FIMIPA-818825 format. One record per atom (N, C-alpha, C, O): residue in three letters; x, y, z. Coordinates in steps of 0.05 Angstrom, whole numbers, plus 32768, in hexadecimal, padded with zeros to 4 digits. Example, Ala and Ser with C-alpha at 12.3 -4.5 7.8 and 13.67 -1.06 7.14 Angstrom:
2
ALA81087F8E809C
ALA80F67FA6809C
ALA81087FBE809C
ALA811D7FBE80A9
SER81017FD3808E
SER81117FEB808F
SER81028001809D
SER810C801780A1
//
This chain:
54
META7AF8A6587C4
META7BD8A4E87CE
META7AA8A3687D1
META7B18A1F87CA
LEUA7928A3C87DB
LEUA77E8A2687DF
LEUA7768A1A87C4
LEUA7718A0287C2
GLNA7738A2B87B0
GLNA76C8A218795
GLNA7818A0F878A
GLNA77B89FB877D
LEUA79B8A16878E
LEUA7B18A068785
LEUA7B189EA8792
LEUA7B589D68784
LEUA7AB89E987AC
LEUA7AA89D087BA
LEUA79289BF87AF
LEUA79589A687AC
LYSA77C89CC87AA
LYSA76589BD879F
LYSA76B89B28783
LYSA764899C877C
ASPA77989C28773
ASPA78189B98758
ASPA79489A28759
ASPA791898E874A
LEUA7A789A3876C
LEUA7BA898D876F
LEUA7AC89738778
LEUA7B3895D8770
TYRA7988977878A
TYRA78A89608795
TYRA7798952877F
TYRA776893A877E
ASNA76E8962876D
ASNA75C89588758
ASNA76B894F873F
ASNA75F8944872D
ASPA7858955873E
ASPA795894E8726
ASPA79989308725
ASPA7A489248738
GLUA7918923870F
GLUA7948906870C
GLUA7A688FE86F5
GLUA7A488E886EA
SERA7B8891086EE
SERA7C9890A86D7
SERA7DD88F386DB
SERA7E488E686C8
GLYA7E588EE86F4
GLYA7F888D886F9
GLYA7EA88BE8700
GLYA7F888AA8705
GLNA7D088BE8701
GLNA7C188A78709
GLNA7C5889086F6
GLNA7C8887986FE
GLYA7C6889586DC
GLYA7C9888086C8
GLYA7E3887186CB
GLYA7E4885886C9
META7F9888086D0
META813887386D4
META813886186EC
META81F884C86EB
ALAA807886A8701
ALAA8068859871A
ALAA7F7883F8714
ALAA7FF882A871E
GLUA7E188418705
GLUA7D2882986FF
GLUA7E2881686ED
GLUA7E287FE86F1
TYRA7F1882186DA
TYRA802881086C9
TYRA818880386DA
TYRA81F87EC86D5
GLYA822881286ED
GLYA837880786FE
GLYA82C87F0870F
GLYA83A87DB8712
LEUA81487F28719
LEUA80887DC8728
LEUA80387C48717
LEUA80687AD8720
ILEA7FA87C886FE
ILEA7F587B286EC
ILEA80F87A386E6
ILEA810878B86E6
ILEA82487B386E1
ILEA83E87A686DA
ILEA849879786F2
ILEA854878186EF
ALAA84587A1870A
ALAA84D87938723
ALAA83E87798726
ALAA84A8764872D
LEUA824877A8721
LEUA81487618723
LEUA81C874D870E
LEUA81E87358715
VALA822875586F6
VALA82B874286E1
VALA846873686E9
VALA84B871F86E5
ALAA858874786F4
ALAA872873C86FD
ALAA86F87278712
ALAA87D87138712
VALA85D872B8725
VALA8588718873B
VALA84E86FE872F
VALA85686E88737
VALA83B86FF871C
VALA83086E78710
VALA84586D88700
VALA84686C08701
VALA85686E786F2
VALA86C86DA86E3
VALA87F86CC86F5
VALA88886B586F0
ILEA88686D9870B
ILEA89986CC871E
ILEA88D86B3872A
ILEA89B869F872D
VALA87486B48732
VALA867869C873E
VALA86686868729
VALA86B866F8730
ALAA85F868C8710
ALAA85D867886FB
ALAA878866B86F5
ALAA87A865386F3
LEUA88D867C86F4
LEUA8A7867186EE
LEUA8B186608705
LEUA8BF864C8701
THRA8AB8667871D
THRA8B386578734
THRA8A5863C8734
THRA8B286288739
ALAA88C863B872D
ALAA87D8622872C
ALAA88886108715
ALAA88C85F88718
ILEA88C861D86FE
ILEA896860E86E7
ILEA8B2860486EC
ILEA8B985EE86E5
GLYA8C3861586F8
GLYA8DF860E86FE
GLYA8E085F68710
GLYA8F285E5870C
THRA8CF85F48724
THRA8CF85DD8736
THRA8C885C48728
THRA8D485AF872C
ARGA8B485C58716
ARGA8AC85AD8707
ARGA8C285A586F3
ARGA8C6858D86F0
ILEA8CF85B886E7
ILEA8E485B186D4
ILEA8FC85A486E3
ILEA908859186D9
LYSA90285AF86FA
LYSA91885A3870A
LYSA91185868712
LYSA92385758710
ALAA8F98581871A
ALAA8F185668721
ALAA8F385548709
ALAA8FB853D870C
LYSA8EB855D86F2
LYSA8EC854C86DA
LYSA909854686D3
LYSA90F852F86CC
PHEA91C855986D5
PHEA938855486CF
PHEA944854086E3
PHEA954852F86DC
GLUA93C854386FD
GLUA94585308710
GLUA93A8514870B
GLUA9498500870F
GLUA92285128701
GLUA91684F886FA
GLUA92584EB86E3
GLUA92B84D386E3
VALA92C84FB86CF
VALA93B84F186B8
VALA95784E986C0
VALA96184D486B8
GLYA96384F986D1
GLYA97E84F286DB
GLYA97F84D886EB
GLYA99184C886E8
ASPA96B84D486FB
ASPA96984BB870B
ASPA96484A386F8
ASPA96F848E86FD
ALAA95584A786E3
ALAA94F849186D1
ALAA968848A86C1
ALAA96B847386B9
LEUA979849D86BC
LEUA992849786AC
LEUA9A7848886BD
LEUA9B9847C86B2
GLNA9A5848A86D7
GLNA9B9847D86E8
GLNA9B4846086EB
GLNA9C3845286F8
//
């Protein structure tokens, strides 16, 4: 039983998937922040054009 617990503790087969999951989460956060910043600037530009047309 003790050997089985040691083997499970030393098993790193799922480690790669966890790292890929963290990378994907980080990329998603960066994309959301970038789109939020760009969206705000685009909204301001459309409002500027709308005001100029009036």
